[in-house]
N, C-alpha and C positions, 0 to 999 in steps of 0.2 A: 504493500500499499504506501502513496505517496502522499505526502501533507506538506503544505508551504508554512515556513516560520519564517521572521523577521530574525537576521544575527548582527543587530548593530544597537547601540543605543539609541531609543526616540521609539519605536513601537510598531508593529504591523500595520501596515496602510497600503492600499493599491493605488495606483496611478489613475487618472480619469480613463486614460486609455485602455488601460487592463480592465476597468469595468464594462467600458463598452464592448472590448473583445469577447468577453465573456457573456454579456447579454446578445451579441453575434452568434457565438457558439450554440448558446441555450436557444436564442430564436424566442425569447421574450426577456422583459426588464426584471430584475431580481430585486428584491425588495429589502429593506435597511433592516429588519427584523433578523432575515436568514445570514446577515453578515456576522453577526455576532457569535454563532455557535461554531464548535470546533468542526463539525462537518463540513462546513462551508470551505474549512482549510484542505480537506481532503477531495472535494467535488472536482471531478474530471476536466471540467470546464475551466476552472479555476488552475488547476493545474497546467492544462494546454495554453492558456495565457499569459500564464509566469513563463513557462519553457518558450513559448511563441515570443514573448516581447522581450525576454531579457531583463537588462537593465531599466527599460520603457517601462517595464511594470510594477517597480517602488514607486510608492507615494511618500511626499514628505520626505522623512528622514530614514525611509526604511530602505534595508537590504534584504530582499528575498531570497529564500531557497527553498529547494523542493529536497524533502529529505525522506529516505525511503526507508520504514520501518515492516516488519515481520507482519504479514497477515494475521487477522484474528485476536492481535494483540488491544485489550482495553486502554487506551490511550488518551492522554490529556495534552495541553501546552500550557507548561510552566514559564515564568519569566522573570528577570531582574532589570530594572529600569528599563525595558524595552525589546532587552536581547533575551530570546525564545527558546527553548528546545522541547522536545516531546519527552514526556516520563512516561511509563506506566503507571496504572492506576492501582494502587492496592489500597489496605484499608488503615485507617487512623483513627485511634482513641486519644482524646483531649479530657 
């Protein structure tokens, strides 16, 4: 499975060109609410747009990267000051 993450300080953000390309690939407008889910980061249209556009897919202060993770992993995106990584979900008690 592939997932898009941000690899620099600032945070995940796609460019306007990337959003337009995603909408072209999907054939419809995407909603703001969908963009907040981790599933958006692994959407094949998002992956395709980031790969096709390269640096042009980066929005704001983002440096996007497509990361390959094993299929069947329960994953989440974690971050520190905008730099992101993918972590396997596990149980936590507090």
